[in-house]
N, C-alpha and C positions, 0 to 999 in steps of 0.2 A: 634887647638882643633876641634874635630868632634863630633857633636851631634848624639845620637842614633836615630834610625828610630822611628817616631811618631806612636802612636796607635790610632785608631779611637775610640772616646768615645762620641758620640752624644746623645742627648735626643730624645725621640720619643713622639708623641702626639702633640696636638696643643695648650695646655694650657700654654701660655707664659705670664709671669707677667712683670710689669714695675717697675723699681726701680728709684725713684727720687733722684737727687743729688743736688737739689736746692728747695727753697720754692715754686717758681712759677711752676717748673716742677712737684713737688709733688701734687699741686692742680690740674694740668692737668691729672695726672695719676689717682687720686681719682675720678675725674669726670667721668672716664670711667666706674666705678662701677655702675653708675645709668643708664647706657644704657642697655636696654634689647631687645631681639628679639627672634622670634621663631626659633627653631633649624631645619635646613633642614634635610630631610630624606636621609640616605645613599643609594647609588645605590644598588640594589639587586645583589647578587653574580651571575655572569654569568655562565650558564651551558655550559660545553665544554667537549670534549673527551681528557683526558690527553695524551700527546705525550712524556712525560718524567716521570721518576720515582723519587720521592722525599721522602727520608726516613731518620731515625735517625741512626747515627753511635753510639752515646751514649747520655745520658741525665742524669743530676744530679741536685737535689735541693741543691744549694751551699750556699745560704744565705737566710735571711728572705726577706720580701717585698722589692722590688727595684723600687722605684718610680723615675721618672726623677727629676733632671738631673744626678743621680747616674748612673755610666756607667761601662765599662770593658776595660781592657788592655790586648792585646795579643802580647807576645814577648817571644823569646827564648824557644819555644815549651811549653809555659804555657799560661793560661788565668787567669787573676786576676780580681776578681769582688768584689763589695761592696754592702751591703744592706743599705737601708735608716736608719735602726735602729742601725747601727754601726758594723754589722758583716762583716768580710773581709775574703776571701778565695782565694787560688790559686789551680788550677787544672792542671793536665797533659793534653796537647792537644790531644795526641793520644788515651788515654783511658778514660779520664774524672775523674780519681782517684784524691782524695784530696792530695795535697802536704803539705799544712799547712792551718790552720784556726785560726782566732783570733776574739774576740768580744770586741770592745772598750766600749760597754755598754753606748753609748751616740749617739744621732742621728747625721747624717751627712748632710752637705749641698752640698758637692762636692766630687767626686772621680770617678774613681781611676786612678792614674798614677803609672806606674811600669816599671823598666828596667829588670825584671825577677827575681831579688833578692830583691831589695828595693821596697816598695810601699808607696804611699802618698795619704792621704785624708784630707778633712777639715771638722771639726765638725760644728754643728749648733751654737756653741759658738765661732765661728771664730778662732779655733785653727788648725793650720797645724800640722798633726801627720805623722811622718815617721816611717815605720816599716821595720825591717830587718828579712826576713824569718818569718814574722808574729809577731815578738816581737817588741813593740814600743821602739824606741831608743831616740827620741827627739820630743819636741813640741815647736811651736812658735805661739804666738797669732798674728792674722792679724788685721789691722786697721779697717776693715769693712767686709761685707759679701762676700763670695766667692761661685760662682756657677760652674765655669769652672773647670774641672778636672785638678789637678796639672800635670805638665810634669816632669818626672824623666829622665834625660839624661845628659851624659857628666860629671858625678860626681856632678851634680847640681840638685836642685829642683826649678822649676819655677812656680809661682803662679800668677794668674790674678784675681783681685777683680772686683766686679760689677762697681766700679768707674773707671775701665779700667787700673788701675795702675798694672804694672808687677814687681814682686819682685823675686830676685834670692838668693838662700841659698846654702851653702856647704852641700852636701848630707850626709857627715859623721858626722858632729858635729852641723849642724844647724846654722852656722855662716852666718849672713846677708852679702850679697855681693854688691848688688846694687838695685836701683829702677828706673823704667822708666814710665813716664806718659806724653803722648803727650800734649804740651801746646794748650790751646784753645779747650779742649775737650767738647763735647756736654753735656748739663746739664742732659739729660735723657738717661738711659741705660737699655737694656734688662736684666731681671732677668732670664737668661737661659744660656745654654752652649755657651761660646764664642769661639774664634779662637786662639789657642796656639799650635804651631807645629814646628818641626825643619826641615830645609833643608840644608844638608851638614853642614857647619860651621856657619849657620845663624839661629837665632830664629825668627819665623814668628808669629806676633801677630795682632789681630784685634783691631783697635782703631776707633770705630764708623764705618763708611763706608770705612775706609782706611786700607790697608795692610801695616804694618811697618816691615821691616827687621832689627833685632837688632844684634849687636855683643854680643854673649852670655857671653863673659868674662868681658866686660866693661859696657854693657847695653846701648851703644850708637847706634843711628840710622844709618843704612847703606843706606836704601832707604825708601821712603814714597810715596805710590801711592793710589789713590782713585778709587772706582768703578763708581763714578759719584756723582752728587749733587742732593740729594732727594729734591723734591719740596713739599711744604705744608704751611699751614697758621700758624701752631704751632709746638712745639717741638715733640709732639706725631706723627704727620703726617710726620715729617722729620726724624723719627727714622729709621735707616738703618744699624744697627750693623751687622758685619759679624758673621754668625752662624756656630758653629763648629759641627762636625769636617770638616775641609777642605779635598778635594779629590786631591791626587797627581796623575799626569799623566806625568811620566818622569820628565822633567825639568819645567813642568807647574803645577800650583796649581789652582783648580777651587773651587769656594766658593759661598755660598748664602749670599746676603745682604737682611736682614729681610724686607719682604713686598716691595722690590724694584727691585732686579735684580739677575741674575746669571752671574758670571764673571769668566774669566780665566786670570791668570797672567803668564808672562814669567819671571821665577825666576832669571835666570842668568843675565838678564838686569834690573830686578826690575821694569817691566813695565806692563801695562794693555794690554792684547792681544785683548780681546773682551768682551762686556757686552750685555746682552739681558734682556729686561724688563720682569719680572715675579714676581707677588706679591705672594710670598710663605714664609713659616716659617721654613721648614725643610732643613737640609743639603743636598747636592747633591752627586752623585756618578760620577766617571770619570775614563776612561782609555785613552790610546793614541789616540783613535778614536772617542769616544762617551762620552758626558756629559748628565746625566739624572737628572731631578728634578721635583717635584710636586708643583703646585701652591696652593693657599689657599683654592681652592675648590677640591683639590686632582686630578686635571687633570695632567697626566704625559706627559712631553715633553722630547725629545732627540735632542741634537744638535751635530754638528761636533766639535770635540775638537780643530781642526785647526783654524776654522774661525767663529764658532757659527751659521752656517747655520742649519736650522731646518731639521731634518731627519724624525721624526714622532711624533704624538701626539695621546693619547688615553684618553677618558673621561668616561670609564665604572667604574672607582673607585671613582666617585665624592662623597664627603662628607663621605668617609669611614675612615677618620682619618689616612692617610698613614704615616708610619715612614720614616726616611731617607732610601734611597735605597742602594743596594750594587751590583756592577757588578761582576758576577761570571762566568768567562770564556766568553762564548757566550750567557750568560743568565743574567737576571736582577732579583734580589730578593727584595721584599718589603712587609712589613706587614701592617695590619690595626688594628684599635682599638678594633675589635671583636676577635683578636687573630689568624686570618688567615694569613699565609705566602704564598704569591703569587710568582710563578716563571714564568717569561715572556721571550719571545725571545728578545734579545738585538737588533736584526736587524729591527724589525717592531712592537714590543710591544704586540704581540699576546700571549694568555694564553698557558702555557705549562703544568703546574702542580699547585697543591694547597695542603697545609697541615694545620691542625688546631693545634695550640700550646696550652699550658695550660693557657696562658694569653697574653695580648698584650706585645710588646717589650718595655723594659726599655732603650735600647740603640740601635744604628744602628748596623745592621749585619756586621760581619767582615769576610772577605774571607782569608783563610790560606790554601795554596796548593789547594787540591780538596775539602776542607770542608768549610761549612758556619757555623760560630759560632754565636749563638744568646743568649741573656739574656732576660728572661721574667720578668714581674713585680712581679711574685711570687718568684723570686730569682732562677729560674731554668736555668742552662746553658746547652745548647744542641749543638751537632755537627751534621749537616745534610750533606747528600750526595745526588747527583743528577746524573742521567744518562739516 
């Protein structure tokens, strides 16, 4: 069996909540609400002479408001998006024209996964809903809350709850196939986009700070490797869930461990290649040569994919609320909470161009051929070109 190529669907912004899975963990999470601090001022936008042109190929208001962790799926020359209020739409990648549109008329907690024909979301009432060309075909109630976008691949739908349990269903009829949950799971989990992606005939899932490779037919573990052991005096300080989406670089996968590190795995061997300490919350971008990620103060760093050696670091975006980045040829694209999309040189991080969108991003940018596809929190899907 071969899984279809995964689609990036990350959340943007830094408002990450905690979900307690035990009484003691719940008390710790609630105690965070009493902590207050003054908000640091974002760095001012740097003045520079643009050396690249950044413009819109097309732009369309596809759905209503799209707050994180609602995301988008790009596959088979289509982009499928979901709004927080339950609107779902699929657009043609080349023109932006609507292929189909649906309104579930109920708020969503997670979405969207798609293989180009079928799409899957999870409602705020914990129901997995699968649509065929926009028409709902089946629903299945989940045992708890789901934040991570479902994965539609290989005639199956995979769902991961905030309790880290992974469930597999038959795509056509909704028949339950299997469930996996790593024993000894941490009692506290992030209420944000987790890690659920395919690699060839293996399903890769995040289980706390561990990457687990599952047999997608049986739901059994093929390998289990950790990014390291987070240190802390309580469950909150030791929280280090893998943040989705992960970034593929040939046969390697690079991922963020929440407020702990950036790591790259060698997937053929199911082993950790390298890990570098960086306290960040957003997903990373990677290609065969470079891995890029921002820390919790929005300082961007780039490392060699091969060994994790530091290539460059820039701090001119501090406290601007950066999204997950995307590598776009020899350029890097990243947006901030004010709705600006920044285009940087991948070789040294210098500014190349900047454009203002109608709102901050609701999902990580996705690169398809020579286009950058973005979804704003107003539900606008845009295709950008640069030269």
